[in-house]
Backbone as a printed PyTorch tensor [residue, N CA C, xyz], in Angstrom:
tensor([[[ 59.3780, 108.3840, 109.0250],
         [ 60.3950, 109.1620, 109.6920],
         [ 61.4040, 109.4090, 107.8250]],

        [[ 61.9320, 110.5950, 108.3940],
         [ 62.7640, 110.8440, 107.0220],
         [ 64.3110, 109.8710, 107.5260]],

        [[ 64.8320, 109.7790, 106.2650],
         [ 65.7760, 109.2620, 105.8720],
         [ 66.8270, 109.8370, 106.3170]],

        [[ 66.8410, 111.1610, 106.4560],
         [ 68.1830, 111.8870, 107.8410],
         [ 67.7770, 111.5810, 109.1170]],

        [[ 67.1790, 111.2400, 109.5730],
         [ 66.2330, 111.1300, 111.2080],
         [ 66.6850, 109.9860, 111.3290]],

        [[ 66.4690, 108.7090, 110.0660],
         [ 67.2200, 107.0130, 110.3460],
         [ 68.5750, 107.2870, 110.6470]],

        [[ 69.2520, 108.1370, 109.2550],
         [ 70.8630, 107.7080, 109.7780],
         [ 71.0980, 108.6340, 111.2470]],

        [[ 70.4640, 109.7060, 111.4970],
         [ 70.5680, 110.1290, 113.1200],
         [ 71.1280, 109.0550, 113.8720]],

        [[ 69.6440, 108.3990, 114.2180],
         [ 69.5330, 107.2840, 114.7350],
         [ 70.4460, 106.4900, 115.0760]],

        [[ 70.8940, 105.7480, 113.4660],
         [ 71.7150, 104.8940, 112.9940],
         [ 73.1460, 105.3940, 113.6080]],

        [[ 73.5880, 106.6090, 113.6890],
         [ 74.6950, 106.9830, 113.9680],
         [ 74.8430, 106.7950, 115.5710]],

        [[ 73.6760, 107.2860, 115.9920],
         [ 73.7410, 106.7060, 117.8740],
         [ 74.1280, 105.5470, 118.2490]],

        [[ 73.1780, 104.8710, 117.7740],
         [ 73.0790, 103.5090, 117.7980],
         [ 74.5330, 102.7550, 117.8390]],

        [[ 75.3130, 103.1160, 116.5590],
         [ 76.6760, 102.7900, 116.5470],
         [ 77.4630, 103.5670, 117.7700]],

        [[ 77.2910, 104.5380, 118.1200],
         [ 78.0910, 105.3310, 118.9110],
         [ 78.1580, 104.6190, 119.8040]],

        [[ 76.6340, 104.2410, 120.5450],
         [ 76.6870, 103.9200, 122.0510],
         [ 77.0140, 102.4970, 121.9610]],

        [[ 76.6170, 101.8240, 120.7120],
         [ 77.7730, 100.4610, 121.1340],
         [ 79.2410, 100.5930, 120.9730]],

        [[ 79.8150, 101.3420, 120.6400],
         [ 81.1680, 101.3610, 120.4040],
         [ 81.9730, 101.2740, 121.5910]],

        [[ 81.0520, 103.1810, 122.1560],
         [ 81.5910, 103.4240, 123.7580],
         [ 81.3580, 102.0220, 124.9340]],

        [[ 80.1940, 101.2760, 124.5520],
         [ 80.0480,  99.9560, 125.5130],
         [ 81.0010,  98.6440, 125.2420]],

        [[ 81.7930,  98.5370, 124.6080],
         [ 82.3050,  98.0510, 123.7700],
         [ 84.3130,  98.6850, 124.7040]],

        [[ 83.9310,  99.7720, 124.4920],
         [ 85.4810, 100.5680, 124.5730],
         [ 85.6630, 100.3680, 126.1010]],

        [[ 83.9800, 100.4680, 127.1420],
         [ 84.3190, 100.2130, 128.4690],
         [ 84.4790,  99.2020, 129.0350]],

        [[ 84.2780,  98.1980, 128.3030],
         [ 84.3220,  96.4790, 128.5740],
         [ 85.3860,  96.4090, 128.5690]],

        [[ 86.1920,  96.6920, 127.5020],
         [ 87.4790,  96.7300, 127.0110],
         [ 88.5260,  97.5070, 128.3580]],

        [[ 88.0950,  98.3210, 128.5190],
         [ 88.8450,  99.4980, 129.6140],
         [ 88.8880,  98.2690, 130.7160]],

        [[ 87.7610,  98.0960, 131.1560],
         [ 87.5190,  97.0100, 132.5650],
         [ 88.4490,  96.1860, 132.2340]],

        [[ 88.6020,  95.4630, 131.4940],
         [ 89.0460,  94.0180, 131.2680],
         [ 90.3520,  94.2110, 131.3630]],

        [[ 90.9100,  95.2170, 130.7080],
         [ 92.3630,  95.5240, 130.6120],
         [ 92.9070,  96.0050, 132.1580]],

        [[ 92.1070,  96.5710, 132.7970],
         [ 92.7630,  96.9290, 133.7980],
         [ 92.4160,  95.9340, 134.6840]],

        [[ 91.8550,  95.1390, 134.6660],
         [ 91.9830,  93.6980, 135.8600],
         [ 93.3870,  93.3140, 135.1210]],

        [[ 93.4200,  93.0120, 134.0870],
         [ 94.4860,  92.1860, 133.3460],
         [ 95.9030,  93.1620, 133.8500]],

        [[ 95.9930,  94.1050, 133.8480],
         [ 97.0310,  95.1560, 134.3500],
         [ 97.5650,  95.4290, 135.5470]],

        [[ 97.1010,  94.4700, 136.2890],
         [ 97.1210,  95.0620, 137.5770],
         [ 98.1260,  93.8940, 138.2780]],

        [[ 98.9510,  94.6910, 138.5690],
         [100.5660,  93.2140, 138.8990],
         [100.0010,  92.2780, 139.8810]],

        [[100.3910,  91.2340, 139.3450],
         [100.0600,  89.4450, 140.2940],
         [101.2260,  88.5590, 140.8960]],

        [[101.3100,  88.1480, 141.6680],
         [102.3150,  87.5890, 142.0280],
         [101.5490,  85.9950, 142.4210]],

        [[102.3250,  84.9400, 141.5000],
         [101.7990,  84.1530, 141.7890],
         [102.3340,  83.1050, 142.5760]],

        [[101.7990,  82.2700, 143.8440],
         [102.3950,  81.6780, 144.7330],
         [101.3650,  79.9830, 144.8760]],

        [[102.4950,  78.9590, 144.5340],
         [102.3490,  77.3740, 144.2220],
         [101.7970,  77.3340, 146.2050]],

        [[100.8880,  76.5470, 145.9090],
         [100.9060,  75.1970, 146.7710],
         [100.9930,  73.9560, 146.7580]],

        [[102.1170,  73.5960, 147.3800],
         [102.9750,  72.6090, 147.1310],
         [103.6730,  71.8120, 148.0910]],

        [[103.3520,  70.4210, 147.9480],
         [104.1200,  69.8680, 149.4610],
         [103.3900,  70.5760, 150.4980]],

        [[102.0960,  70.3800, 150.8140],
         [101.4020,  71.2630, 151.8570],
         [102.4810,  72.3530, 152.7320]],

        [[103.0620,  73.0910, 151.5940],
         [103.6070,  74.4410, 151.9550],
         [103.5800,  75.5220, 150.6500]],

        [[103.5650,  76.8910, 151.1140],
         [103.4170,  77.8900, 150.2730],
         [105.0710,  77.9470, 149.3430]],

        [[104.7310,  78.4910, 148.0810],
         [106.0750,  78.4220, 147.4130],
         [105.9980,  79.7430, 146.8330]],

        [[106.7940,  80.7830, 146.8800],
         [107.6650,  80.6980, 148.3920],
         [106.6430,  81.2810, 149.5750]],

        [[107.1730,  81.3880, 150.9240],
         [106.8140,  81.6710, 151.8720],
         [106.6130,  82.8180, 152.0430]],

        [[107.3990,  83.9410, 151.7290],
         [107.3530,  85.2300, 151.4250],
         [107.2560,  86.1140, 150.8010]],

        [[106.5010,  87.3100, 150.2960],
         [106.3450,  87.7240, 149.2830],
         [106.4700,  89.7030, 150.1860]],

        [[106.9560,  90.7770, 149.4720],
         [106.5610,  91.8290, 149.2030],
         [105.2350,  92.4020, 148.0940]],

        [[104.7620,  93.1150, 148.3680],
         [103.6030,  93.1400, 147.2330],
         [103.2250,  94.9100, 147.7100]],

        [[102.3800,  95.4900, 146.8660],
         [102.2550,  96.4800, 146.8250],
         [100.7010,  96.8820, 147.0770]],

        [[100.3460,  97.7930, 147.4420],
         [ 98.8590,  97.9490, 148.1700],
         [ 97.6510,  98.2770, 146.5330]],

        [[ 96.7400,  97.1280, 146.7110],
         [ 96.3810,  97.1270, 145.2690],
         [ 96.1420,  95.8450, 144.6470]],

        [[ 97.4610,  95.1400, 144.7470],
         [ 98.0770,  94.4610, 143.8290],
         [ 97.4880,  92.9120, 144.1970]],

        [[ 97.3290,  92.1040, 143.0850],
         [ 96.6520,  90.4470, 143.5060],
         [ 97.7670,  89.3120, 143.7050]],

        [[ 97.9790,  88.4760, 144.3190],
         [ 98.4000,  87.6250, 144.6900],
         [ 97.2070,  86.0470, 143.5520]],

        [[ 98.2490,  85.0440, 142.9560],
         [ 97.4710,  84.1460, 142.5350],
         [ 97.7470,  83.0350, 143.3370]],

        [[ 96.9140,  82.1980, 143.9300],
         [ 97.5730,  80.9560, 144.7510],
         [ 96.8140,  79.9390, 143.8500]],

        [[ 97.9850,  79.1280, 143.8520],
         [ 97.2910,  77.9040, 142.6610],
         [ 97.8380,  76.6980, 143.3830]],

        [[ 97.0110,  76.1370, 143.4170],
         [ 97.2630,  74.4500, 144.1850],
         [ 97.3130,  73.7330, 142.9630]],

        [[ 98.8680,  73.6080, 143.9200],
         [ 99.6500,  72.2330, 142.3830],
         [100.1250,  71.5130, 143.5950]],

        [[ 99.0500,  70.9160, 144.4390],
         [ 99.3690,  69.8620, 144.9660],
         [ 98.6210,  68.5810, 144.9340]],

        [[ 98.7990,  68.0260, 143.7340],
         [ 98.7670,  67.0200, 142.8560],
         [ 96.3910,  66.6610, 143.3460]],

        [[ 96.2660,  66.2290, 144.2370],
         [ 95.3550,  65.5220, 145.1750],
         [ 94.8910,  66.0730, 146.3230]],

        [[ 95.6380,  66.9720, 146.4780],
         [ 95.1270,  67.3990, 147.9330],
         [ 94.2110,  69.0850, 147.7770]],

        [[ 93.4930,  69.3270, 148.7760],
         [ 92.6270,  70.4030, 149.1030],
         [ 93.5180,  71.2840, 149.7470]],

        [[ 93.1370,  72.4240, 149.5170],
         [ 93.9360,  73.7640, 150.1430],
         [ 92.8980,  74.3000, 150.6540]],

        [[ 92.9630,  75.3420, 151.5260],
         [ 91.6830,  76.4900, 151.6630],
         [ 92.6600,  77.5720, 152.5050]],

        [[ 92.9170,  78.4710, 151.7930],
         [ 93.9550,  79.4330, 151.8810],
         [ 92.4230,  80.7660, 152.9500]],

        [[ 93.0110,  81.3260, 153.9930],
         [ 92.4310,  82.5280, 154.6130],
         [ 93.0790,  83.7680, 154.8150]],

        [[ 93.0540,  84.4930, 155.5190],
         [ 93.6860,  85.8380, 156.1010],
         [ 92.8420,  86.0870, 157.3350]],

        [[ 93.0880,  86.2640, 158.4570],
         [ 92.2720,  86.2930, 159.4130],
         [ 93.0250,  87.5520, 159.9910]],

        [[ 92.6610,  89.0120, 159.4960],
         [ 93.4580,  90.5220, 160.4010],
         [ 92.2240,  91.1670, 160.4370]],

        [[ 92.3280,  92.0240, 161.3950],
         [ 91.4720,  93.0130, 162.1070],
         [ 91.5980,  94.5310, 160.3690]],

        [[ 92.7950,  94.4250, 160.0810],
         [ 92.6440,  95.0760, 158.5420],
         [ 91.8620,  94.9480, 157.2280]],

        [[ 92.1420,  93.6000, 157.2770],
         [ 91.7390,  92.8300, 155.9930],
         [ 91.3190,  90.8040, 156.5690]],

        [[ 90.3880,  90.6720, 155.7350],
         [ 90.0060,  89.0090, 155.8360],
         [ 89.6880,  88.5800, 154.3460]],

        [[ 90.6680,  87.1370, 154.1940],
         [ 89.8770,  86.3690, 152.9090],
         [ 90.1390,  84.7680, 153.4280]],

        [[ 88.7540,  84.5890, 152.6650],
         [ 88.5860,  83.2560, 152.9460],
         [ 88.4630,  82.1410, 151.6520]],

        [[ 89.1530,  81.3290, 151.0610],
         [ 89.4570,  81.0110, 149.5900],
         [ 88.1580,  79.9620, 149.0540]],

        [[ 87.5860,  79.3260, 150.7160],
         [ 86.8350,  78.5390, 150.4300],
         [ 87.4880,  76.9440, 149.7670]],

        [[ 87.0900,  76.1250, 149.7180],
         [ 88.2260,  74.7880, 149.5310],
         [ 88.3320,  75.1030, 147.9120]],

        [[ 89.7840,  75.2150, 148.1930],
         [ 90.6860,  74.9110, 146.3040],
         [ 91.0160,  73.7050, 145.8880]],

        [[ 90.6310,  73.3680, 144.8040],
         [ 90.0640,  71.8340, 144.0670],
         [ 92.2420,  71.7900, 143.2510]],

        [[ 92.5000,  70.7530, 143.7940],
         [ 93.7860,  70.7390, 143.2510],
         [ 94.0540,  71.1730, 141.2690]],

        [[ 94.7520,  72.5070, 141.3180],
         [ 94.6540,  72.2530, 139.8720],
         [ 94.1670,  74.2810, 139.9590]],

        [[ 93.4690,  74.4010, 141.2760],
         [ 92.3790,  75.8040, 140.9530],
         [ 93.6150,  76.8640, 140.7630]],

        [[ 92.7840,  78.0360, 140.5550],
         [ 93.8790,  79.3500, 140.7310],
         [ 93.0070,  80.5140, 141.6640]],

        [[ 93.1130,  80.8500, 142.6100],
         [ 92.4080,  81.9880, 143.7740],
         [ 92.9320,  83.2480, 143.8020]],

        [[ 92.7320,  84.2630, 143.2150],
         [ 92.8240,  85.3690, 143.1080],
         [ 92.6430,  86.2790, 144.4830]],

        [[ 93.7640,  86.7960, 145.0910],
         [ 93.7800,  87.3070, 146.1730],
         [ 94.1760,  89.2660, 146.1710]],

        [[ 93.2900,  90.0220, 145.9520],
         [ 93.7420,  90.7830, 146.0690],
         [ 94.0580,  91.8510, 147.6180]],

        [[ 94.9910,  92.8920, 147.5210],
         [ 95.0930,  93.3930, 149.0680],
         [ 94.6830,  94.7130, 148.7390]],

        [[ 93.9770,  94.6920, 149.7070],
         [ 93.8570,  96.7780, 149.6500],
         [ 94.0200,  97.7470, 150.6030]],

        [[ 94.6930,  96.8600, 151.7470],
         [ 95.0640,  97.8520, 152.6140],
         [ 96.7920,  97.5770, 152.8590]],

        [[ 97.4500,  98.2440, 153.4170],
         [ 98.8430,  97.8980, 153.3570],
         [ 99.1430,  97.1650, 155.3150]],

        [[100.1360,  96.5270, 155.4870],
         [100.3470,  95.8610, 156.0450],
         [100.9080,  94.3160, 156.1930]],

        [[101.3800,  93.6740, 157.0790],
         [101.6290,  92.5780, 157.0670],
         [100.8460,  91.1220, 157.4960]],

        [[100.1250,  90.3260, 156.5050],
         [ 99.3530,  89.4870, 156.6080],
         [100.4850,  88.0410, 156.5440]],

        [[ 99.6490,  86.8150, 157.2530],
         [ 99.4200,  85.8160, 157.4370],
         [ 98.6030,  85.0130, 156.8560]],

        [[ 98.9800,  84.7190, 155.5260],
         [ 97.7920,  83.4770, 154.7410],
         [ 97.9540,  82.0380, 155.2820]],

        [[ 96.9130,  81.7680, 156.0640],
         [ 96.9100,  80.0880, 156.1050],
         [ 96.3820,  79.6380, 155.4230]],

        [[ 96.6710,  78.2610, 156.0540],
         [ 95.5050,  77.1060, 155.0600],
         [ 94.6240,  76.1560, 156.2430]],

        [[ 93.6840,  76.4480, 156.3570],
         [ 92.3290,  75.9940, 157.2380],
         [ 92.5990,  74.7800, 157.4810]],

        [[ 93.3460,  73.6970, 156.0510],
         [ 93.1060,  72.2720, 156.0370],
         [ 94.6810,  71.5910, 156.6330]],

        [[ 95.5100,  72.2920, 156.4050],
         [ 97.0480,  72.2280, 156.7670],
         [ 97.7310,  73.0500, 157.5000]],

        [[ 97.5280,  73.1340, 158.6670],
         [ 97.9480,  74.2960, 159.8990],
         [ 99.5100,  74.5590, 159.7200]],

        [[100.4620,  74.0860, 159.3950],
         [101.8120,  74.2440, 159.0650],
         [101.9190,  75.2320, 158.2830]],

        [[100.9830,  75.4850, 157.0780],
         [101.2070,  76.0570, 156.4710],
         [101.0700,  77.3790, 156.2760]],

        [[102.4530,  78.4320, 156.1450],
         [102.2730,  79.7420, 155.8030],
         [102.5130,  80.9470, 154.9430]],

        [[102.2320,  81.7510, 154.3420],
         [102.0270,  82.4850, 153.4820],
         [102.4070,  84.1850, 154.6280]],

        [[103.2340,  84.5830, 154.3660],
         [103.8750,  86.0920, 155.0040],
         [103.5730,  87.4000, 153.9400]],

        [[102.5160,  88.0390, 153.8980],
         [102.7360,  88.7010, 152.2400],
         [103.1530,  90.3700, 153.2110]],

        [[103.3770,  91.1460, 153.0000],
         [104.3450,  92.1900, 153.2730],
         [103.4980,  93.3180, 152.4950]],

        [[102.5990,  94.1600, 152.5400],
         [102.0970,  94.9930, 151.2920],
         [102.5060,  96.4050, 151.7240]],

        [[102.8380,  97.2380, 150.9560],
         [103.4180,  98.4230, 151.0640],
         [102.0180,  99.0350, 150.6150]]])
């Protein structure tokens, strides 16, 4: 292979690696840049208990209840979500892809209620 062909091949490899890295960086930035609201689970309650977000926004549900499990879920004809068991200290992201009013409940503590208004 000629030197010119080797240089051309090396340039293509560098360009391909650069573009792949740029795509990964852009995808990471897009996830990071999405608006997020943090909701705490503490004292067997959601804090705050009512929030308003935009469609496509993500809320972060943090289990701040020392030694208690939680299990957040949404059961709606428009949108459903189930976190599974949430260990103390865990953070559960929930993205709301549709507009509407949604009740986030805890399957373990039935009095827990978070109302999410999505515009």
